[in-house]
N, C-alpha and C positions, 0 to 999 in steps of 0.2 A: 323339532324335526332333525333327524340325523343328516349331516352333510359330509359327502365324500368329495375329494379333490382329484381331478384327472379324468381321462376318458374311461368309459366302462358302463356297467349295468346300472340302470336307474331303478332302484327298488321302490315298490309302492310305499308311500308315506315317507319318502326321503328326498334329499336334495343332492345335486351333483354340480360342482363348480368346474368350469372349463374356461381358462383365460379370465376375462372380466364378465362372463355370463354365468348364470345359475339356472339350471332346470330343476323345478320342484314338482313332485308327483303327489297330488292330493287325492286321496281315495274316498269316494262316496259310496252310498249303498247301491245305487243303480247306474251312476254316472261318475266317472273319475275325471280329473282335470290335470293336465300337465301345463305348467306355465314357464315361459322363459323370461328371466329378469336380468336387467342390467342396472346394477345398483339397487335402488328401491323401485324402479320403474318396471312395470309389466309390459314387455314388448310383444309377446305372443301368448295365446292361450288355446289349447287343443283339448277337446272333449274325447274321452276314451270310454268305449262301451265294452263291458265284459273283459276287463283287463286281465283276468286269470288265464285267458287263452293266448296271450302274447307277452313277450318280454320286451322291455324298452331299453335301448342303449343310446348313449351319447358317444359318437365316434368321429374320428377324422375322415373326411371324404374329399374326393376330387373337387377342385374349385369350379364346378360347372353347374351347381344346383341353384344359384341365386342370380337374379330375383326369381327366375324359373329356369328349369332345364330345357335348353334348346340346342345344345351342342355336345359333342362327345370329344372335343379336342382342346388341348392346352398348348398355347404358343408361348415359349420362353424367349424373350428378347434379351440377348446378352448385354450386360452393361459395358463390356469391352469386346470387340471382335476377337475371335480365337483363330490364330494362324495355325493350320494343321499341315505339316510337311508330308511329302510323299512317303507312302508305305510306313506310316507311324501310327501309334495308338496311344491314348491317354485315358486314365481313369480319374474323373473329376467329380466334384460334389457341388450341390447348391441347396438352398432352402426353398422349398415349394410352399407357398401360402395355401392353406386348406380352407374348406368349408367345414364348419361344425354341424353335424347332422344328428337329429333325433330320429331314431329308426325303430320301428316295431318289427319284431321277428317272430314268426309263427310257423313252425314246421319247416324251417329252412327257407321260407319266403320272407323277403324284407320289403318294407315300404317306408319311404321318407315322410315323416310327419312335419318336420320343421328343419330349416337350414339357415345358417348365418355365416357370412364370410369373416375370416380373421384378416382384416385389411381391406383395402379398396378393391372392389370387384369391377373388372373392365373386360371388354371384348373387342376383338379386332378382326379384320378380314385378312386371311392368308390366300394370296393369289388374286386373280382377276375377278371383277364384280360378277361376270357372267358364268364363271366356272370355279371360283374359289370356295373357301369354306370359312365359316365363323368359328373363332376359337377364343376361349378364355385367355386373357393376355396378362403376362407378368414380366416386369423387368427383374432379372436375376443376375447374381454375381457368381461366376465359376470359381471354385476353390480347389486347391490340391490337397486338402485335408478335410476330415469330417467335422463339420461345424457343430457347435454346441447351441442348442435352441430348445425352447419349450413350446408346446402346442402346435407349432408348424412342423412340416415334414422334411426330413433329410433325404435327398434324392441323389443317387449315384448314377452318373452319366458316363458311359464308356464310348469314347469317340475313336473311330477307326478311319483312316484315309487309305482307301484301297487302290487309288489311282497314282499315276506317275508324275503328278504335278501338285504344287501347294494349293491350298484352298483357304479362303477366309469364311469362317462360320459366324453368322450374326444372329441366327435364331434357330430354335429347335421346336418342331411341332410334334407333340406326343398325343396319340389317342389315349383318352383317360382309361379305357378298358385294358390297356396294356400294363398298368401299374397297380399293384396291390398295396394297401395301407395296413401297417401294423403299429400297435400302440402298447405302451406300458406306463401308466400314470399320465404324466404330461409329455412324455417322449414319443415321437412318431418317426417311423422310417418307412420307406417304400421299397418295393422290389426295383432293381436297377433297370435301366434302358440302355440299349446299344444303338449308336448312330453310326452307320457305315456310309461313308461318302463314296458314291459310285460314279460321279462325274463332277465337273466344275460347278454345276447348278442343282444337282440332285443328290439326295441322301435317302437311305433306307433305315427306318426306325422299327425296332422290335423289342419286346420284353425279354428279360433274361431270367432263366430258372435260378432260384436263389433260396437259401435257407435263412429265415430271420434270426436275429439274436435270441438267445434263451430268455424266456419270460415274456416275450412280446406276443400279443393276441392279434389275430387277423380281424380287421374290420369287414363288415359285409361289403360285397362287391356291388356298387351302385351304378356302374356304367356298363352297358350291354354291348358286347362285341357283335359286329355283323357275322353272319355265318362263315365259318372257316377263316376268319381274319386273324392272321398271325403277324403280318408285317404291314407297315404303312410307308408309302413312297412320298417323300417331300419333293414334289416336282415343280413347285412354283418359286424356287430359289432358296438359297441358304443365307 
């Protein structure tokens, strides 16, 4: 069975390796099977009916799909607080740990058949128990250069302090629907996000229009935005 390495199309009768996982597509007469393997162990198996009507892809996805999807938010806890001085801005980078998703696409409609985290999957509460929100939770390190990594995503964060006083930023909450994922082989980048500090305790988060590097393919959008949602207000502290 032919094996490809990197994110991309999973052809019938082939295998695709992503990190330490392999998806293999076994074609039958009336029923096909897709299996996820880690080493020699079969971790998941999915039956596929009438495979000719859909294409299967193994793609990077926002880290909100496992063990099941119940949030649309990602909270990045900074390994070191970021002091942002008045009326300044910085363009910084971090590595966002992704979920690997097996996606069936038919006529522009996508459905997740399987997902697995690349790294520990954790969730946390942002805000108060009675009015906060649950978010996928990651510790991240901010960098002033583009990091080199495989399988995980490089995320550009543009921080703007629009007020007249310094602010300490310790976390960033991002709606998953605001970032798009792009891949080329084992490399993954996302569209940037802009974090505008509007008070000592509140920031506005929004996606940034952006052109991906040449040769990168856009992954299916797997997080759904509320109607007309273009910005998110971090109102429960920075």
